[in-house]
C-alpha positions as CSV (number, residue, x, y, z in Angstrom):
1,X,-22.1,14.4,38.3
2,X,-21.8,15.6,34.7
3,X,-21.6,13.4,31.6
4,X,-18.8,14.3,29.1
5,X,-18.5,12.7,25.6
6,X,-15.3,13.5,23.7
7,X,-13.3,12.3,20.7
8,X,-9.6,11.2,20.9
9,X,-7.2,11.1,18.0
10,X,-3.6,10.3,17.5
11,X,-1.0,10.0,14.6
12,X,2.5,8.7,14.4
13,X,4.8,8.8,11.4
14,X,7.0,5.8,10.8
15,X,9.6,5.1,8.2
16,X,8.6,2.5,5.6
17,X,10.3,-0.9,6.0
18,X,9.3,-2.7,2.9
19,X,8.6,-1.8,-0.7
20,X,6.1,-3.9,-2.7
21,X,7.0,-3.6,-6.4
22,X,4.2,-4.4,-8.9
23,X,5.5,-5.4,-12.3
24,X,3.5,-6.6,-15.4
25,X,4.6,-8.2,-18.7
26,X,2.5,-7.8,-21.8
27,X,2.9,-8.7,-25.4
28,X,0.7,-8.5,-28.4
29,X,0.6,-10.4,-31.6
30,X,-1.9,-11.6,-34.2
31,X,-0.8,-15.1,-33.3
32,X,-1.9,-16.2,-29.8
33,X,1.0,-18.7,-29.3
34,X,3.6,-16.0,-30.2
35,X,2.1,-13.5,-27.7
36,X,2.0,-16.1,-25.0
37,X,5.5,-17.4,-25.6
38,X,7.0,-13.9,-25.6
39,X,5.2,-13.0,-22.4
40,X,6.1,-16.3,-20.6
41,X,9.7,-16.0,-21.6
42,X,10.1,-12.5,-20.0
43,X,8.0,-13.6,-16.9
44,X,10.2,-16.6,-16.4
45,X,13.3,-14.4,-16.3
46,X,11.7,-12.0,-13.9
47,X,10.5,-14.9,-11.6
48,X,14.1,-16.2,-11.5
49,X,15.4,-12.7,-10.5
50,X,12.7,-12.4,-7.8
51,X,13.6,-15.7,-6.3
52,X,17.3,-14.8,-6.3
53,X,16.4,-11.6,-4.5
54,X,14.6,-13.6,-1.9
55,X,17.4,-16.0,-1.5
56,X,19.9,-13.2,-1.0
57,X,17.7,-11.4,1.6
58,X,17.1,-8.4,-0.6
59,X,13.5,-9.3,-0.8
60,X,11.3,-11.1,1.7
61,X,8.8,-12.8,-0.7
62,X,7.3,-12.7,-4.2
63,X,4.3,-14.0,-6.0
64,X,2.9,-14.1,-9.4
65,X,-0.5,-14.1,-11.0
66,X,-2.0,-16.3,-13.7
67,X,-1.1,-15.4,-17.3
68,X,-4.2,-14.1,-19.1
69,X,-4.9,-13.9,-22.8
70,X,-7.5,-11.6,-24.3
71,X,-8.5,-10.5,-27.8
72,X,-8.8,-6.9,-28.9
73,X,-9.8,-5.4,-32.3
74,X,-7.3,-3.0,-33.8
75,X,-7.9,-0.9,-36.8
76,X,-5.6,-1.3,-39.9
77,X,-3.9,2.0,-40.5
78,X,-5.9,4.4,-42.9
79,X,-8.8,2.0,-43.1
80,X,-12.1,1.0,-41.4
81,X,-11.0,-2.6,-41.2
82,X,-10.1,-4.2,-37.9
83,X,-8.0,-7.3,-37.2
84,X,-8.0,-9.4,-34.0
85,X,-4.9,-9.0,-31.8
86,X,-4.0,-11.4,-29.1
87,X,-2.9,-9.7,-25.8
88,X,-1.0,-11.9,-23.2
89,X,-0.5,-10.4,-19.8
90,X,1.0,-11.5,-16.4
91,X,1.8,-9.7,-13.2
92,X,4.5,-10.2,-10.6
93,X,4.8,-8.8,-7.1
94,X,8.1,-8.6,-5.2
95,X,8.4,-7.4,-1.6
96,X,11.8,-5.7,-1.2
97,X,13.7,-4.9,2.0
98,X,16.9,-3.7,0.3
99,X,16.4,-0.2,-1.3
100,X,19.6,-0.5,-3.4
101,X,18.5,-3.8,-4.8
102,X,15.1,-2.4,-5.5
103,X,16.4,0.6,-7.3
104,X,18.7,-1.5,-9.5
105,X,16.1,-4.0,-10.3
106,X,13.3,-1.5,-11.1
107,X,15.7,0.4,-13.3
108,X,16.7,-2.7,-15.2
109,X,13.3,-4.3,-15.7
110,X,11.7,-1.0,-16.8
111,X,13.9,-0.9,-19.8
112,X,12.8,-4.3,-21.1
113,X,10.4,-4.7,-23.9
114,X,6.9,-5.4,-22.7
115,X,7.6,-4.8,-19.1
116,X,5.8,-2.1,-17.0
117,X,6.3,-1.0,-13.5
118,X,2.7,-0.7,-12.3
119,X,3.6,0.8,-9.0
120,X,5.5,0.6,-5.7
121,X,3.6,0.5,-2.4
122,X,5.5,1.4,0.8
123,X,4.6,-0.6,3.9
124,X,5.7,-1.7,7.3
125,X,6.5,-5.1,8.4
126,X,3.5,-6.9,9.9
127,X,5.0,-7.0,13.4
128,X,5.9,-3.3,13.3
129,X,2.5,-2.3,11.9
130,X,0.8,-4.2,14.8
131,X,3.0,-2.5,17.4
132,X,2.6,1.0,16.0
133,X,-1.2,0.6,15.6
134,X,-1.4,-0.5,19.3
135,X,0.6,2.4,20.4
136,X,-1.5,4.9,18.4
137,X,-4.7,3.5,19.9
138,X,-3.3,4.1,23.4
139,X,-2.3,7.7,22.3
140,X,-5.9,8.2,21.1
141,X,-7.3,7.2,24.5
142,X,-4.9,9.6,26.3
143,X,-6.0,12.3,24.0
144,X,-9.7,11.7,24.8
145,X,-9.0,11.7,28.5
146,X,-7.0,15.0,28.2
147,X,-10.1,16.5,26.4
148,X,-12.5,15.3,29.1
149,X,-10.2,16.5,31.9
150,X,-10.1,20.0,30.4
151,X,-13.9,20.2,30.0
152,X,-14.3,19.0,33.6
153,X,-11.9,21.5,34.9
154,X,-13.7,24.3,33.0
155,X,-16.9,23.6,34.9
156,X,-15.2,23.2,38.3
157,X,-14.8,19.4,38.5
158,X,-11.4,17.9,39.2
159,X,-12.0,14.2,38.7
160,X,-13.4,12.2,35.9
161,X,-14.2,8.5,35.5
162,X,-14.4,6.6,32.2
163,X,-17.7,5.1,31.3
164,X,-17.1,3.7,27.8
165,X,-14.8,3.8,24.8
166,X,-16.0,3.3,21.2
167,X,-14.1,2.7,18.0
168,X,-15.5,4.5,14.9
169,X,-18.8,2.9,13.8
170,X,-19.3,1.0,17.1
171,X,-21.0,3.6,19.2
172,X,-24.8,3.0,19.2
173,X,-26.4,5.2,16.6
174,X,-23.1,6.9,16.2
175,X,-22.6,6.6,12.4
176,X,-19.8,4.9,10.5
177,X,-16.9,7.3,10.5
178,X,-13.5,6.1,9.6
179,X,-11.1,4.9,12.4
180,X,-7.9,5.8,10.7
181,X,-5.3,3.3,9.8
182,X,-2.1,3.3,7.8
183,X,-1.9,5.4,4.6
184,X,0.6,3.9,2.1
185,X,2.3,6.3,-0.2
186,X,2.5,4.8,-3.7
187,X,4.6,5.5,-6.7
188,X,2.3,4.8,-9.7
189,X,3.1,4.2,-13.3
190,X,6.8,5.0,-13.1
191,X,8.2,6.3,-16.3
192,X,11.9,5.9,-17.0
193,X,12.9,8.0,-20.1
194,X,16.6,7.3,-19.5
195,X,17.1,3.6,-18.9
196,X,20.8,4.1,-18.3
197,X,20.2,6.0,-15.1
198,X,19.5,4.3,-11.8
199,X,16.3,5.3,-10.1
200,X,16.9,6.2,-6.5
201,X,14.0,5.2,-4.3
202,X,13.9,6.5,-0.8
203,X,11.4,5.0,1.7
204,X,8.8,7.6,2.9
205,X,7.4,8.0,6.4
206,X,3.9,6.4,6.7
207,X,1.1,7.9,8.7
208,X,-0.5,5.6,11.2
209,X,-3.6,7.1,12.8
210,X,-6.4,6.1,15.2
211,X,-9.6,7.8,16.5
212,X,-12.1,6.9,19.2
213,X,-14.9,8.5,21.1
214,X,-15.3,8.1,24.9
215,X,-17.8,8.8,27.6
216,X,-16.7,10.1,30.9
217,X,-18.5,11.3,34.1
218,X,-17.3,13.8,36.5
219,X,-16.9,12.5,40.1
């Protein structure tokens, strides 16, 4: 009987099913009320559009964050004098399922004063992600068994028996290596020089991975 410890790894690539658009609205003014009103007006319009996309089925949900106001000091041109500027900012997140609607909306809002596209995160639906993660874990176990079988065969043993499986970080005194997961491609800080052109957004394939270690014995 010989003990064999091996690692098992697996990866699957799955087309993204949702796009999470992160949008922010920011206005500045020496007067606090003016900055807040300008920001709130644009945010209200964006919120109505987000709700409309959810009602039509183009988006699955949306959420907003609290409006924040801060004060910055800005230098007066050609002087050492500073004046206080009020900055009002609020963010909005919309989870899209329709790529055409996403492209049209992002193109439209990016051209509005005070609006920034902070990023687009590509993800799977929760149900699909659970299913793929489960399948990849099974693949990782099969990979570990294949490794162990190859080692056993190399030393003249035909059969192996599983003793234990460990996820990363759970093997006693085994360190804290990463167990893989889902890497989400992201489009950051989109810049739209030509606001008349529609931005074409294509969902990428997402990498879902898993890794384990396992102990076998030859029998």
